[in-house]
PyMOL Python script that loads the backbone (N, CA, C, O; Angstrom):
from pymol import cmd

cmd.read_pdbstr("""\
ATOM      1  N   ILE A   1      98.793  14.467 -21.183  1.00  0.00           N
ATOM      2  CA  ILE A   1      99.927  15.193 -20.659  1.00  0.00           C
ATOM      3  C   ILE A   1      99.838  16.618 -21.178  1.00  0.00           C
ATOM      4  O   ILE A   1      99.467  16.856 -22.328  1.00  0.00           O
ATOM      5  N   GLY A   2     100.185  17.562 -20.309  1.00  0.00           N
ATOM      6  CA  GLY A   2     100.113  18.944 -20.723  1.00  0.00           C
ATOM      7  C   GLY A   2      98.770  19.583 -20.435  1.00  0.00           C
ATOM      8  O   GLY A   2      98.613  20.788 -20.630  1.00  0.00           O
ATOM      9  N   GLN A   3      97.784  18.801 -19.970  1.00  0.00           N
ATOM     10  CA  GLN A   3      96.484  19.385 -19.649  1.00  0.00           C
ATOM     11  C   GLN A   3      96.418  19.689 -18.147  1.00  0.00           C
ATOM     12  O   GLN A   3      96.948  18.940 -17.326  1.00  0.00           O
ATOM     13  N   VAL A   4      95.770  20.782 -17.813  1.00  0.00           N
ATOM     14  CA  VAL A   4      95.617  21.186 -16.421  1.00  0.00           C
ATOM     15  C   VAL A   4      94.236  20.766 -15.953  1.00  0.00           C
ATOM     16  O   VAL A   4      93.238  21.011 -16.631  1.00  0.00           O
ATOM     17  N   ALA A   5      94.186  20.137 -14.797  1.00  0.00           N
ATOM     18  CA  ALA A   5      92.896  19.696 -14.258  1.00  0.00           C
ATOM     19  C   ALA A   5      92.086  20.916 -13.849  1.00  0.00           C
ATOM     20  O   ALA A   5      92.592  21.816 -13.179  1.00  0.00           O
ATOM     21  N   GLN A   6      90.839  20.936 -14.255  1.00  0.00           N
ATOM     22  CA  GLN A   6      89.937  22.030 -13.929  1.00  0.00           C
ATOM     23  C   GLN A   6      89.043  21.601 -12.762  1.00  0.00           C
ATOM     24  O   GLN A   6      88.539  20.478 -12.760  1.00  0.00           O
ATOM     25  N   PRO A   7      88.838  22.470 -11.774  1.00  0.00           N
ATOM     26  CA  PRO A   7      87.934  22.114 -10.675  1.00  0.00           C
ATOM     27  C   PRO A   7      86.507  22.006 -11.187  1.00  0.00           C
ATOM     28  O   PRO A   7      86.067  22.794 -12.024  1.00  0.00           O
ATOM     29  N   THR A   8      85.796  21.018 -10.670  1.00  0.00           N
ATOM     30  CA  THR A   8      84.426  20.813 -11.126  1.00  0.00           C
ATOM     31  C   THR A   8      83.420  21.559 -10.256  1.00  0.00           C
ATOM     32  O   THR A   8      82.351  21.931 -10.742  1.00  0.00           O
ATOM     33  N   GLU A   9      83.735  21.787  -8.984  1.00  0.00           N
ATOM     34  CA  GLU A   9      82.836  22.514  -8.097  1.00  0.00           C
ATOM     35  C   GLU A   9      83.610  23.630  -7.413  1.00  0.00           C
ATOM     36  O   GLU A   9      84.804  23.506  -7.143  1.00  0.00           O
ATOM     37  N   LYS A  10      82.912  24.708  -7.143  1.00  0.00           N
ATOM     38  CA  LYS A  10      83.533  25.810  -6.427  1.00  0.00           C
ATOM     39  C   LYS A  10      83.409  25.532  -4.925  1.00  0.00           C
ATOM     40  O   LYS A  10      82.315  25.269  -4.425  1.00  0.00           O
ATOM     41  N   GLU A  11      84.522  25.591  -4.223  1.00  0.00           N
ATOM     42  CA  GLU A  11      84.511  25.333  -2.785  1.00  0.00           C
ATOM     43  C   GLU A  11      83.963  26.564  -2.066  1.00  0.00           C
ATOM     44  O   GLU A  11      84.437  27.682  -2.268  1.00  0.00           O
ATOM     45  N   VAL A  12      82.972  26.339  -1.236  1.00  0.00           N
ATOM     46  CA  VAL A  12      82.355  27.432  -0.501  1.00  0.00           C
ATOM     47  C   VAL A  12      82.916  27.441   0.916  1.00  0.00           C
ATOM     48  O   VAL A  12      82.823  26.448   1.639  1.00  0.00           O
ATOM     49  N   VAL A  13      83.494  28.560   1.300  1.00  0.00           N
ATOM     50  CA  VAL A  13      84.033  28.717   2.640  1.00  0.00           C
ATOM     51  C   VAL A  13      83.074  29.608   3.415  1.00  0.00           C
ATOM     52  O   VAL A  13      82.885  30.773   3.062  1.00  0.00           O
ATOM     53  N   PRO A  14      82.464  29.066   4.475  1.00  0.00           N
ATOM     54  CA  PRO A  14      81.514  29.881   5.231  1.00  0.00           C
ATOM     55  C   PRO A  14      82.220  31.010   5.981  1.00  0.00           C
ATOM     56  O   PRO A  14      83.353  30.862   6.439  1.00  0.00           O
ATOM     57  N   SER A  15      81.536  32.114   6.091  1.00  0.00           N
ATOM     58  CA  SER A  15      82.058  33.245   6.845  1.00  0.00           C
ATOM     59  C   SER A  15      81.776  32.996   8.325  1.00  0.00           C
ATOM     60  O   SER A  15      80.622  32.857   8.730  1.00  0.00           O
ATOM     61  N   VAL A  16      82.824  32.941   9.114  1.00  0.00           N
ATOM     62  CA  VAL A  16      82.677  32.644  10.533  1.00  0.00           C
ATOM     63  C   VAL A  16      83.218  33.822  11.334  1.00  0.00           C
ATOM     64  O   VAL A  16      84.338  34.281  11.111  1.00  0.00           O
ATOM     65  N   SER A  17      82.415  34.295  12.257  1.00  0.00           N
ATOM     66  CA  SER A  17      82.849  35.355  13.156  1.00  0.00           C
ATOM     67  C   SER A  17      82.956  34.784  14.559  1.00  0.00           C
ATOM     68  O   SER A  17      82.064  34.073  15.022  1.00  0.00           O
ATOM     69  N   VAL A  18      84.034  35.096  15.219  1.00  0.00           N
ATOM     70  CA  VAL A  18      84.227  34.658  16.591  1.00  0.00           C
ATOM     71  C   VAL A  18      84.183  35.900  17.470  1.00  0.00           C
ATOM     72  O   VAL A  18      84.954  36.841  17.285  1.00  0.00           O
ATOM     73  N   PHE A  19      83.270  35.882  18.425  1.00  0.00           N
ATOM     74  CA  PHE A  19      83.143  37.000  19.335  1.00  0.00           C
ATOM     75  C   PHE A  19      83.823  36.649  20.649  1.00  0.00           C
ATOM     76  O   PHE A  19      83.563  35.593  21.226  1.00  0.00           O
ATOM     77  N   VAL A  20      84.686  37.528  21.115  1.00  0.00           N
ATOM     78  CA  VAL A  20      85.396  37.326  22.365  1.00  0.00           C
ATOM     79  C   VAL A  20      84.836  38.313  23.379  1.00  0.00           C
ATOM     80  O   VAL A  20      84.825  39.523  23.153  1.00  0.00           O
ATOM     81  N   ARG A  21      84.374  37.774  24.495  1.00  0.00           N
ATOM     82  CA  ARG A  21      83.817  38.623  25.536  1.00  0.00           C
ATOM     83  C   ARG A  21      84.954  39.329  26.260  1.00  0.00           C
ATOM     84  O   ARG A  21      85.911  38.688  26.695  1.00  0.00           O
ATOM     85  N   LYS A  22      84.852  40.625  26.386  1.00  0.00           N
ATOM     86  CA  LYS A  22      85.871  41.399  27.089  1.00  0.00           C
ATOM     87  C   LYS A  22      85.310  41.848  28.424  1.00  0.00           C
ATOM     88  O   LYS A  22      84.139  42.211  28.532  1.00  0.00           O
ATOM     89  N   TYR A  23      86.153  41.818  29.431  1.00  0.00           N
ATOM     90  CA  TYR A  23      85.743  42.212  30.768  1.00  0.00           C
ATOM     91  C   TYR A  23      86.710  43.262  31.269  1.00  0.00           C
ATOM     92  O   TYR A  23      87.920  43.036  31.300  1.00  0.00           O
ATOM     93  N   LYS A  24      86.195  44.383  31.652  1.00  0.00           N
ATOM     94  CA  LYS A  24      87.016  45.431  32.245  1.00  0.00           C
ATOM     95  C   LYS A  24      86.559  45.588  33.692  1.00  0.00           C
ATOM     96  O   LYS A  24      85.464  46.088  33.947  1.00  0.00           O
ATOM     97  N   PRO A  25      87.395  45.162  34.639  1.00  0.00           N
ATOM     98  CA  PRO A  25      86.971  45.196  36.038  1.00  0.00           C
ATOM     99  C   PRO A  25      86.906  46.625  36.574  1.00  0.00           C
ATOM    100  O   PRO A  25      87.622  47.519  36.124  1.00  0.00           O
ATOM    101  N   LYS A  26      86.032  46.799  37.537  1.00  0.00           N
ATOM    102  CA  LYS A  26      85.950  48.084  38.226  1.00  0.00           C
ATOM    103  C   LYS A  26      87.133  48.193  39.178  1.00  0.00           C
ATOM    104  O   LYS A  26      87.680  47.183  39.621  1.00  0.00           O
ATOM    105  N   LEU A  27      87.517  49.402  39.485  1.00  0.00           N
ATOM    106  CA  LEU A  27      88.648  49.637  40.377  1.00  0.00           C
ATOM    107  C   LEU A  27      88.421  48.989  41.741  1.00  0.00           C
ATOM    108  O   LEU A  27      89.348  48.419  42.316  1.00  0.00           O
ATOM    109  N   GLU A  28      87.198  49.071  42.261  1.00  0.00           N
ATOM    110  CA  GLU A  28      86.924  48.480  43.576  1.00  0.00           C
ATOM    111  C   GLU A  28      87.050  46.957  43.543  1.00  0.00           C
ATOM    112  O   GLU A  28      87.445  46.356  44.541  1.00  0.00           O
ATOM    113  N   ASP A  29      86.720  46.320  42.408  1.00  0.00           N
ATOM    114  CA  ASP A  29      86.886  44.867  42.281  1.00  0.00           C
ATOM    115  C   ASP A  29      88.362  44.492  42.275  1.00  0.00           C
ATOM    116  O   ASP A  29      88.754  43.495  42.881  1.00  0.00           O
ATOM    117  N   VAL A  30      89.174  45.283  41.596  1.00  0.00           N
ATOM    118  CA  VAL A  30      90.616  45.020  41.539  1.00  0.00           C
ATOM    119  C   VAL A  30      91.226  45.179  42.925  1.00  0.00           C
ATOM    120  O   VAL A  30      92.031  44.352  43.352  1.00  0.00           O
ATOM    121  N   GLN A  31      90.846  46.236  43.624  1.00  0.00           N
ATOM    122  CA  GLN A  31      91.381  46.459  44.970  1.00  0.00           C
ATOM    123  C   GLN A  31      90.963  45.342  45.921  1.00  0.00           C
ATOM    124  O   GLN A  31      91.758  44.905  46.754  1.00  0.00           O
ATOM    125  N   TRP A  32      89.713  44.875  45.801  1.00  0.00           N
ATOM    126  CA  TRP A  32      89.238  43.786  46.646  1.00  0.00           C
ATOM    127  C   TRP A  32      90.048  42.516  46.388  1.00  0.00           C
ATOM    128  O   TRP A  32      90.440  41.826  47.329  1.00  0.00           O
ATOM    129  N   ALA A  33      90.296  42.209  45.120  1.00  0.00           N
ATOM    130  CA  ALA A  33      91.045  41.000  44.775  1.00  0.00           C
ATOM    131  C   ALA A  33      92.500  41.094  45.215  1.00  0.00           C
ATOM    132  O   ALA A  33      93.105  40.077  45.555  1.00  0.00           O
ATOM    133  N   GLN A  34      93.068  42.289  45.216  1.00  0.00           N
ATOM    134  CA  GLN A  34      94.462  42.454  45.610  1.00  0.00           C
ATOM    135  C   GLN A  34      94.667  42.303  47.112  1.00  0.00           C
ATOM    136  O   GLN A  34      95.797  42.114  47.562  1.00  0.00           O
ATOM    137  N   ASN A  35      93.603  42.380  47.889  1.00  0.00           N
ATOM    138  CA  ASN A  35      93.725  42.266  49.339  1.00  0.00           C
ATOM    139  C   ASN A  35      93.771  40.823  49.822  1.00  0.00           C
ATOM    140  O   ASN A  35      93.995  40.586  51.009  1.00  0.00           O
ATOM    141  N   GLY A  36      93.569  39.869  48.949  1.00  0.00           N
ATOM    142  CA  GLY A  36      93.554  38.472  49.365  1.00  0.00           C
ATOM    143  C   GLY A  36      94.527  37.638  48.558  1.00  0.00           C
ATOM    144  O   GLY A  36      95.207  38.134  47.660  1.00  0.00           O
ATOM    145  N   VAL A  37      94.577  36.362  48.898  1.00  0.00           N
ATOM    146  CA  VAL A  37      95.394  35.401  48.159  1.00  0.00           C
ATOM    147  C   VAL A  37      94.535  34.174  47.870  1.00  0.00           C
ATOM    148  O   VAL A  37      93.574  33.896  48.587  1.00  0.00           O
ATOM    149  N   VAL A  38      94.888  33.451  46.825  1.00  0.00           N
ATOM    150  CA  VAL A  38      94.175  32.223  46.487  1.00  0.00           C
ATOM    151  C   VAL A  38      94.865  31.063  47.193  1.00  0.00           C
ATOM    152  O   VAL A  38      96.082  30.899  47.107  1.00  0.00           O
ATOM    153  N   ALA A  39      94.072  30.269  47.887  1.00  0.00           N
ATOM    154  CA  ALA A  39      94.598  29.117  48.614  1.00  0.00           C
ATOM    155  C   ALA A  39      94.028  27.841  48.017  1.00  0.00           C
ATOM    156  O   ALA A  39      92.897  27.823  47.532  1.00  0.00           O
ATOM    157  N   THR A  40      94.818  26.774  48.055  1.00  0.00           N
ATOM    158  CA  THR A  40      94.367  25.458  47.611  1.00  0.00           C
ATOM    159  C   THR A  40      94.097  24.605  48.846  1.00  0.00           C
ATOM    160  O   THR A  40      94.966  24.433  49.701  1.00  0.00           O
ATOM    161  N   ILE A  41      92.890  24.079  48.923  1.00  0.00           N
ATOM    162  CA  ILE A  41      92.503  23.220  50.043  1.00  0.00           C
ATOM    163  C   ILE A  41      92.945  21.797  49.706  1.00  0.00           C
ATOM    164  O   ILE A  41      92.577  21.263  48.659  1.00  0.00           O
ATOM    165  N   ILE A  42      93.731  21.183  50.590  1.00  0.00           N
ATOM    166  CA  ILE A  42      94.240  19.836  50.318  1.00  0.00           C
ATOM    167  C   ILE A  42      93.476  18.807  51.150  1.00  0.00           C
ATOM    168  O   ILE A  42      92.742  19.151  52.076  1.00  0.00           O
ATOM    169  N   ASN A  43      93.664  17.567  50.802  1.00  0.00           N
ATOM    170  CA  ASN A  43      93.069  16.416  51.495  1.00  0.00           C
ATOM    171  C   ASN A  43      91.546  16.410  51.459  1.00  0.00           C
ATOM    172  O   ASN A  43      90.920  15.757  52.294  1.00  0.00           O
ATOM    173  N   GLY A  44      90.942  17.112  50.524  1.00  0.00           N
ATOM    174  CA  GLY A  44      89.494  17.074  50.377  1.00  0.00           C
ATOM    175  C   GLY A  44      88.713  17.693  51.519  1.00  0.00           C
ATOM    176  O   GLY A  44      87.538  17.378  51.705  1.00  0.00           O
ATOM    177  N   GLU A  45      89.340  18.564  52.283  1.00  0.00           N
ATOM    178  CA  GLU A  45      88.670  19.204  53.417  1.00  0.00           C
ATOM    179  C   GLU A  45      87.589  20.160  52.930  1.00  0.00           C
ATOM    180  O   GLU A  45      87.723  20.767  51.867  1.00  0.00           O
ATOM    181  N   ALA A  46      86.532  20.292  53.696  1.00  0.00           N
ATOM    182  CA  ALA A  46      85.485  21.267  53.399  1.00  0.00           C
ATOM    183  C   ALA A  46      85.950  22.637  53.884  1.00  0.00           C
ATOM    184  O   ALA A  46      86.642  22.745  54.896  1.00  0.00           O
ATOM    185  N   ILE A  47      85.566  23.669  53.160  1.00  0.00           N
ATOM    186  CA  ILE A  47      86.015  25.021  53.498  1.00  0.00           C
ATOM    187  C   ILE A  47      85.563  25.448  54.897  1.00  0.00           C
ATOM    188  O   ILE A  47      86.355  26.061  55.612  1.00  0.00           O
ATOM    189  N   PRO A  48      84.324  25.153  55.325  1.00  0.00           N
ATOM    190  CA  PRO A  48      83.958  25.528  56.702  1.00  0.00           C
ATOM    191  C   PRO A  48      84.841  24.864  57.766  1.00  0.00           C
ATOM    192  O   PRO A  48      85.115  25.466  58.804  1.00  0.00           O
ATOM    193  N   VAL A  49      85.279  23.644  57.516  1.00  0.00           N
ATOM    194  CA  VAL A  49      86.164  22.955  58.463  1.00  0.00           C
ATOM    195  C   VAL A  49      87.506  23.674  58.539  1.00  0.00           C
ATOM    196  O   VAL A  49      88.041  23.896  59.625  1.00  0.00           O
ATOM    197  N   VAL A  50      88.042  24.034  57.379  1.00  0.00           N
ATOM    198  CA  VAL A  50      89.322  24.752  57.345  1.00  0.00           C
ATOM    199  C   VAL A  50      89.163  26.117  58.009  1.00  0.00           C
ATOM    200  O   VAL A  50      90.042  26.553  58.753  1.00  0.00           O
ATOM    201  N   GLN A  51      88.041  26.794  57.743  1.00  0.00           N
ATOM    202  CA  GLN A  51      87.776  28.099  58.356  1.00  0.00           C
ATOM    203  C   GLN A  51      87.756  27.985  59.877  1.00  0.00           C
ATOM    204  O   GLN A  51      88.310  28.841  60.567  1.00  0.00           O
ATOM    205  N   ASN A  52      87.126  26.942  60.403  1.00  0.00           N
ATOM    206  CA  ASN A  52      87.088  26.736  61.858  1.00  0.00           C
ATOM    207  C   ASN A  52      88.472  26.466  62.425  1.00  0.00           C
ATOM    208  O   ASN A  52      88.797  26.946  63.512  1.00  0.00           O
ATOM    209  N   ARG A  53      89.291  25.709  61.709  1.00  0.00           N
ATOM    210  CA  ARG A  53      90.653  25.436  62.179  1.00  0.00           C
ATOM    211  C   ARG A  53      91.481  26.707  62.221  1.00  0.00           C
ATOM    212  O   ARG A  53      92.272  26.911  63.142  1.00  0.00           O
ATOM    213  N   ILE A  54      91.298  27.563  61.223  1.00  0.00           N
ATOM    214  CA  ILE A  54      92.021  28.839  61.196  1.00  0.00           C
ATOM    215  C   ILE A  54      91.583  29.708  62.378  1.00  0.00           C
ATOM    216  O   ILE A  54      92.419  30.329  63.035  1.00  0.00           O
ATOM    217  N   ALA A  55      90.279  29.752  62.648  1.00  0.00           N
ATOM    218  CA  ALA A  55      89.766  30.534  63.779  1.00  0.00           C
ATOM    219  C   ALA A  55      90.266  29.966  65.106  1.00  0.00           C
ATOM    220  O   ALA A  55      90.606  30.722  66.016  1.00  0.00           O
ATOM    221  N   ASP A  56      90.313  28.634  65.220  1.00  0.00           N
ATOM    222  CA  ASP A  56      90.813  28.002  66.443  1.00  0.00           C
ATOM    223  C   ASP A  56      92.284  28.324  66.682  1.00  0.00           C
ATOM    224  O   ASP A  56      92.742  28.337  67.825  1.00  0.00           O
ATOM    225  N   ALA A  57      93.022  28.585  65.607  1.00  0.00           N
ATOM    226  CA  ALA A  57      94.436  28.925  65.729  1.00  0.00           C
ATOM    227  C   ALA A  57      94.634  30.395  66.098  1.00  0.00           C
ATOM    228  O   ALA A  57      95.764  30.844  66.293  1.00  0.00           O
ATOM    229  N   GLY A  58      93.518  31.151  66.194  1.00  0.00           N
ATOM    230  CA  GLY A  58      93.620  32.537  66.628  1.00  0.00           C
ATOM    231  C   GLY A  58      93.486  33.571  65.524  1.00  0.00           C
ATOM    232  O   GLY A  58      93.556  34.771  65.791  1.00  0.00           O
ATOM    233  N   PHE A  59      93.294  33.128  64.297  1.00  0.00           N
ATOM    234  CA  PHE A  59      93.151  34.056  63.172  1.00  0.00           C
ATOM    235  C   PHE A  59      91.664  34.279  62.898  1.00  0.00           C
ATOM    236  O   PHE A  59      91.129  33.791  61.902  1.00  0.00           O
ATOM    237  N   THR A  60      91.006  35.017  63.786  1.00  0.00           N
ATOM    238  CA  THR A  60      89.558  35.188  63.677  1.00  0.00           C
ATOM    239  C   THR A  60      89.155  36.152  62.568  1.00  0.00           C
ATOM    240  O   THR A  60      88.013  36.109  62.110  1.00  0.00           O
ATOM    241  N   GLU A  61      90.055  37.012  62.127  1.00  0.00           N
ATOM    242  CA  GLU A  61      89.732  37.983  61.078  1.00  0.00           C
ATOM    243  C   GLU A  61      90.042  37.463  59.676  1.00  0.00           C
ATOM    244  O   GLU A  61      89.871  38.193  58.700  1.00  0.00           O
ATOM    245  N   LEU A  62      90.490  36.228  59.561  1.00  0.00           N
ATOM    246  CA  LEU A  62      90.829  35.656  58.257  1.00  0.00           C
ATOM    247  C   LEU A  62      89.647  34.847  57.750  1.00  0.00           C
ATOM    248  O   LEU A  62      89.118  34.000  58.469  1.00  0.00           O
ATOM    249  N   ALA A  63      89.230  35.103  56.515  1.00  0.00           N
ATOM    250  CA  ALA A  63      88.063  34.423  55.948  1.00  0.00           C
ATOM    251  C   ALA A  63      88.445  33.715  54.656  1.00  0.00           C
ATOM    252  O   ALA A  63      89.345  34.152  53.939  1.00  0.00           O
ATOM    253  N   ILE A  64      87.755  32.622  54.367  1.00  0.00           N
ATOM    254  CA  ILE A  64      87.944  31.894  53.112  1.00  0.00           C
ATOM    255  C   ILE A  64      86.654  32.001  52.314  1.00  0.00           C
ATOM    256  O   ILE A  64      85.581  31.640  52.799  1.00  0.00           O
ATOM    257  N   ILE A  65      86.764  32.496  51.097  1.00  0.00           N
ATOM    258  CA  ILE A  65      85.620  32.605  50.193  1.00  0.00           C
ATOM    259  C   ILE A  65      85.763  31.500  49.156  1.00  0.00           C
ATOM    260  O   ILE A  65      86.747  31.496  48.417  1.00  0.00           O
ATOM    261  N   PRO A  66      84.822  30.563  49.069  1.00  0.00           N
ATOM    262  CA  PRO A  66      84.930  29.465  48.097  1.00  0.00           C
ATOM    263  C   PRO A  66      84.962  29.981  46.660  1.00  0.00           C
ATOM    264  O   PRO A  66      84.192  30.866  46.287  1.00  0.00           O
ATOM    265  N   MET A  67      85.873  29.409  45.855  1.00  0.00           N
ATOM    266  CA  MET A  67      85.995  29.777  44.446  1.00  0.00           C
ATOM    267  C   MET A  67      85.692  28.598  43.533  1.00  0.00           C
ATOM    268  O   MET A  67      85.787  28.725  42.312  1.00  0.00           O
ATOM    269  N   GLY A  68      85.336  27.473  44.094  1.00  0.00           N
ATOM    270  CA  GLY A  68      85.070  26.292  43.289  1.00  0.00           C
ATOM    271  C   GLY A  68      86.221  25.316  43.357  1.00  0.00           C
ATOM    272  O   GLY A  68      87.369  25.700  43.582  1.00  0.00           O
ATOM    273  N   ALA A  69      85.902  24.050  43.162  1.00  0.00           N
ATOM    274  CA  ALA A  69      86.876  22.952  43.231  1.00  0.00           C
ATOM    275  C   ALA A  69      87.599  23.017  44.575  1.00  0.00           C
ATOM    276  O   ALA A  69      86.956  23.019  45.624  1.00  0.00           O
ATOM    277  N   ASP A  70      88.921  23.071  44.549  1.00  0.00           N
ATOM    278  CA  ASP A  70      89.693  23.080  45.789  1.00  0.00           C
ATOM    279  C   ASP A  70      90.353  24.433  46.031  1.00  0.00           C
ATOM    280  O   ASP A  70      91.367  24.508  46.724  1.00  0.00           O
ATOM    281  N   LYS A  71      89.795  25.500  45.473  1.00  0.00           N
ATOM    282  CA  LYS A  71      90.370  26.840  45.610  1.00  0.00           C
ATOM    283  C   LYS A  71      89.498  27.709  46.504  1.00  0.00           C
ATOM    284  O   LYS A  71      88.278  27.555  46.556  1.00  0.00           O
ATOM    285  N   GLY A  72      90.147  28.614  47.199  1.00  0.00           N
ATOM    286  CA  GLY A  72      89.439  29.573  48.028  1.00  0.00           C
ATOM    287  C   GLY A  72      90.227  30.864  48.112  1.00  0.00           C
ATOM    288  O   GLY A  72      91.457  30.845  48.126  1.00  0.00           O
ATOM    289  N   GLU A  73      89.531  31.977  48.169  1.00  0.00           N
ATOM    290  CA  GLU A  73      90.162  33.286  48.335  1.00  0.00           C
ATOM    291  C   GLU A  73      90.281  33.532  49.827  1.00  0.00           C
ATOM    292  O   GLU A  73      89.280  33.520  50.542  1.00  0.00           O
ATOM    293  N   MET A  74      91.500  33.756  50.301  1.00  0.00           N
ATOM    294  CA  MET A  74      91.716  34.055  51.712  1.00  0.00           C
ATOM    295  C   MET A  74      91.953  35.543  51.843  1.00  0.00           C
ATOM    296  O   MET A  74      92.800  36.120  51.161  1.00  0.00           O
ATOM    297  N   GLU A  75      91.191  36.154  52.731  1.00  0.00           N
ATOM    298  CA  GLU A  75      91.395  37.579  52.943  1.00  0.00           C
ATOM    299  C   GLU A  75      91.135  37.939  54.389  1.00  0.00           C
ATOM    300  O   GLU A  75      90.459  37.219  55.124  1.00  0.00           O
ATOM    301  N   GLN A  76      91.688  39.069  54.775  1.00  0.00           N
ATOM    302  CA  GLN A  76      91.546  39.558  56.133  1.00  0.00           C
ATOM    303  C   GLN A  76      90.320  40.452  56.219  1.00  0.00           C
ATOM    304  O   GLN A  76      90.033  41.204  55.288  1.00  0.00           O
ATOM    305  N   GLY A  77      89.606  40.377  57.312  1.00  0.00           N
ATOM    306  CA  GLY A  77      88.490  41.278  57.528  1.00  0.00           C
ATOM    307  C   GLY A  77      87.138  40.628  57.443  1.00  0.00           C
ATOM    308  O   GLY A  77      86.145  41.336  57.278  1.00  0.00           O
ATOM    309  N   GLY A  78      87.039  39.334  57.545  1.00  0.00           N
ATOM    310  CA  GLY A  78      85.751  38.663  57.597  1.00  0.00           C
ATOM    311  C   GLY A  78      85.164  38.295  56.260  1.00  0.00           C
ATOM    312  O   GLY A  78      84.087  37.700  56.226  1.00  0.00           O
ATOM    313  N   GLY A  79      85.815  38.617  55.142  1.00  0.00           N
ATOM    314  CA  GLY A  79      85.337  38.171  53.838  1.00  0.00           C
ATOM    315  C   GLY A  79      84.276  39.027  53.214  1.00  0.00           C
ATOM    316  O   GLY A  79      83.690  38.625  52.210  1.00  0.00           O
ATOM    317  N   ASP A  80      83.995  40.210  53.769  1.00  0.00           N
ATOM    318  CA  ASP A  80      82.979  41.088  53.190  1.00  0.00           C
ATOM    319  C   ASP A  80      83.602  41.899  52.069  1.00  0.00           C
ATOM    320  O   ASP A  80      84.475  42.724  52.339  1.00  0.00           O
ATOM    321  N   PRO A  81      83.180  41.695  50.789  1.00  0.00           N
ATOM    322  CA  PRO A  81      83.824  42.370  49.669  1.00  0.00           C
ATOM    323  C   PRO A  81      83.504  43.852  49.583  1.00  0.00           C
ATOM    324  O   PRO A  81      84.116  44.542  48.768  1.00  0.00           O
ATOM    325  N   SER A  82      82.581  44.379  50.376  1.00  0.00           N
ATOM    326  CA  SER A  82      82.244  45.800  50.267  1.00  0.00           C
ATOM    327  C   SER A  82      83.016  46.662  51.233  1.00  0.00           C
ATOM    328  O   SER A  82      82.835  47.880  51.254  1.00  0.00           O
TER     329      SER A  82
END
""", "prot")
cmd.dss("prot")
cmd.show_as("cartoon", "prot")
cmd.util.cbc("prot")
cmd.orient("prot")
């Protein structure tokens, strides 16, 4: 009683650096993204099928750009980002 326990080994804490990738978009990329909306494709439809249905409805200037999974970027003007 009255004695303080002394550590037997020194704990080594490794130095860890975490690098975070930063992305600064170009103005033209921001403007391109602002011209469209993100759409969710339901019922497992393929994007070309949905694109054809949109064209059949008379919206020939509307394009869907696949973004992966069930998402697509819808924009006016045929989908050309330039």
